[in-house]
N, C-alpha and C positions, 0 to 999 in steps of 0.2 A: 518612430512608430515601434521599433524593437524594444525600446525602454518601456513604452506602454504596455506592451504585450507581456513582457518577462519580469518587470520591475526591477531590472537591472540599473545600476548606478555606476558613478565613477570612482567610487571608494578604492583605495589601494588594495589589491588582493594580498593576504599573507602568504608566507612560505608554505609550500607543499600542499595545503588545502585551498579550495577556492574561496572559501568564507571561513572567518574564525569560528562561526558557530558550528562548523562541521566537526570540530574536536568532540563536542558532545556526541556525535553519532559514532566517531572513533571510539570514544570511552565506552559507549554502550556495547559495542561488538566486543571490545577488549574484556569487559567485565562479564559478558555472556561466556566467552570461551573459557575464562578462568573458572566460571561456575560449573561448567560442563565436564572439563578436563580434569580439574583438581581431585574430584571423588573417584576417578577412575585410578588414580595413581596414589592417592593418600587416603586410607581407610578412616582416619579420624574426620575426614571432611563429609562423610556419608551421612548426612543428617536431614531429616525432613524439611527443615527450613532452607537448606541449600537446595534441595528438588524444587520447592515452591519457587525459589528466587530464580532458578534455571528456567522453569517454565514462563515466568513473567518475562525474563530478558529475552527468551526465544522469540516472544511475541514482538518485543521491541526490536530484535534482530529482523525481523520480517518488515517492521515499519522502515528500518534502514534500507531493506532492499528497495522498497517502494520509491523512497526518496532518491537513492542512488541511482536507480534506473532511469528516473527523470532528468537528474542533474548530478553528474559524477562528483564525488566528494574531492577528489584530487585535480591538480593541474595536469599531471601526466596520464596519458592515455593508457599506457602500459600498466601503471599503478592501479588505475581504475579497473581495468580488466582483471588484475591480480585480486584486487578486493572483492570481486564477484565471486572467486573461488572460496574465500573465506566465508562469505555470507552464504554461499551455496551449502556448503557443509554445516552451517549453523541451522539451516532450514530443511536439509535433506531433499531438496529440489533445486534445479538450475535457476539461479536468480534471473537469468535472461528471459526466462518464461515471462517475465513481466512486461517485456516490450510488446509483443503481440497481444498477450491477454489483457493488461492493463492500460498501457499507454495508447494502444490502437483501438481494440475492441471496447473495452469498458469505458474509456473516455468518449466513445461515440454511442454508448448505451446500445450497441448492437454490431453485428457482423454482417454486412451487405443484406440488410432487411431482416436478419434473423436476430432474436434476442440475445442480449449480452450474455455471454457464458456463465456469468454469475449474477443474473438478475434475480431479484428476489422472487418472481413469479414462477420460478423453477420448483418452489416448494409450495404446498397448498394444504397443509394439515389445518383442521379447524381451530386447534389449539396453538397458538402462535409459538409457545415454548418448544414444541416439537419442531417446528420450522428452524428454530435456531439451532437445536441439536442436530437436525438431519442435514443442514444446508451445505456443509463440507462434503458429505458424501455424494452429492449431486454437483456441485460447482466444480470440485477437483477433476473428476473424470472429465466433465465438460471442458475445463481448462486445458488439460493436456491433450485431449482429442483435438481441440481447436488449435493448439499451438503446432501440432504435428501437421495438420491440414494446411496451415498457414505457411509453415516452412517448405512443405512439399510444392504449394503453388507459386510462392515467391522466390524460391530457390537462392536466398542470401546465403552464400557460401560462408561468409564471415560469421553470420549467426549461427548456422548449423554446427560450424567449428567451435565456437564459443560454448554454445549450449550442451553439446556432447561432452566437451572437456570439463565443464562444470559438473555435469552429471557424474562422470567417471571419478572426478576428485572427491565429490561428497560421499559417495558410496564406497570408494576405495579407503578413505580415511576412517569412515565409521566401521567399515568391516575390518580393518586393522584393530581397531579399538576393541571390537567384539572378539577377535581372535586373542588378544592379549590378556583381556579381563571381561568376561562375557556378561555377568549379572550386573555389576557396577555400571557397564556401558549402556545395557538395557535400561536401567533405572534413572541414570543421570545425564545420558546423551540422547538415546533413542526417544524415549518418552517426552522429554522437552522438545527435541526436534519436531515432533508430530504435533504437539500442542500448539507451537508457534505457528506452524503452516496450517493448521486447521482454524486457529483463532482469525488470522489474517483473512481467511475466506470468509468468516462470519462477518467481518467488517463491512462487507459488500451489502449484506442484508441489513444490517444495522443502520447504516448510512444512507440507504435508498429505499427502505421498506416504507409503503405508503406515501411516497413522494412521486411528484408528476416529472418524469424524465423528459418530457416534451416541452417543459417550461423553460424559460431562459433562466430563471433565478430560484425556482422551488423544486430543483431536481434532486437535492441532497440535504442530508441532516447534518447539523454542526453540533459539536460538543465543545463549549467555550470556556471551560474552567481553566484558570492560568496554570495550576499545578499539573494538571492533565496535560495541557499541551506542551509544557516545558519537557517532561519526560516523553511524551509522544512526538516531539519535534514538529509541533503545530499540525499534526494530521487530524485534529479536531476541525479544522476550517476546510470543510469539504466542498462547499458551494463555490468558493472563490478558486480553490484548486482545479475544478473542473472548468470553470470560466478563463482561467488564466493558468493553463497547464504548464508554462515554461517559466512561471514565477518561483524563485527560490522559497523554500519552505520557511526561512527565517522572516520573510517579509508578508507571510499570509495573514497575520493576526491584524495588522494595521489595514491591509487591503480589504479584510473581511468587514472590519468596522466602517470603513468609508464607502465601500462599493456594494458589498452584498447586503449589509442590514438594512439600508433604506429601500431596497428593491425586493426583498424577499418576504415570505410570510414569517412572522416572528415566532410561529409555533415551531418552526425548524431549528431554532436555536435552543439547545438543551444546556443546562449548566453541568449536569452530572451524567455520564455515561451509565454509571450503576443504577442511579435513580430511573434513568430512562428504561433500561432492561427490566427493572422490577415492574415498573408500571406497564410497559408494552408487551413483555413476553411472560412474565410470572403470575402477576395478579389479575391480568386481563386476559380471558379466553381468546377472543377474536382480534383479528387485525384493527388497527386503527384505521379510520377512514382516510382516503388519499387526500393530501393537502395540494390543491391545484390552483392554477390562476397565475396571473403575470406579477403578483407582488403588489405593491401600493400605487395605485391608480395616478397619484399626484407626482409620480417620480417616473422619468422616461426609463425605457430599456436602455441597451448597450450603447445607443447613439450618442448620448450625453456624456460618455466616458472615452469618446474617441477610438472605441474598439472596433475592429472589423466585425463583420458578420459571424454567427455561429459556425457556419460551413467554412468560411475563411479561416477561422481560428483553429478548427478541425484539421484543415489542410497543412496549416503551418506546424501544428503539433505532430501531424503524421511525418512530416519531412524530417523532423528532429528524431523521432522515433525510428525512422528508417535508417538514419544515420547511426544511431546506436545499435541497431540490429546488425549493422555491417561491421561493427567493431570500433566505430568512432565514439567519441565522447564529448 
């Protein structure tokens, strides 16, 4: 049953990292930190193209945060916790915030009967492009207010310690860079940090706007371009990620084709995120109608996959998330 839920197999694990594909994520974080730190110390590296690349890799750094907080990159618990510090600096927010905000609340699409802190319905402009622009201004405060409430109620000492330590580290390193070289740090560190943090919040809107979160298979939008998913570490396959939250990101493409595609509405598969953004947010004034329903009537729901029920899957994912909150990996 564990293999069905997580997609784990018996392949030999490589040294240091849990899967050889993790080196892609390590490489993303290394390139990102080189892009933001080099211009602070090397004047000749202060170029607009470096700034644009830093912003793009800041978003990818946030993608790695998402993956790492679901399933740690390294075998070592201590190394996984240390990696969170580096990721937190890159985003200028504590990476551990993803545990309650994403792993718990977002994967339930709600918080004890209340809307998901980053639900698309929190923004209601008539022109959908304004919703895309404004969404982080709503989802960000909702998220950090919710994380504080969650930590106060649950009192996970390990989570609070790690969360606070990540916050101090991220702001202390950024502060030292500002003290040493203010304007290059603003331009090449702080602006990319904010760009990535705000863009990853927008992904919640993009992947769930006009979707039916009560549906088993039509709750999410997918972006299935191969190049896009290579650099995004398969984060375009969002339906199967929600339904099998414990599955490693490297296995999502095959699982999407085999399990999600036969059961979901095909309109929720998009070849290009850029094309979708232009169509749904720029050239179209109003939101697209909600895609609802159970998928294809000739294909059963989860029972023919041998999957537990949706509440049982939520409970299993919650258990893993709680372990992460306490510092386990």
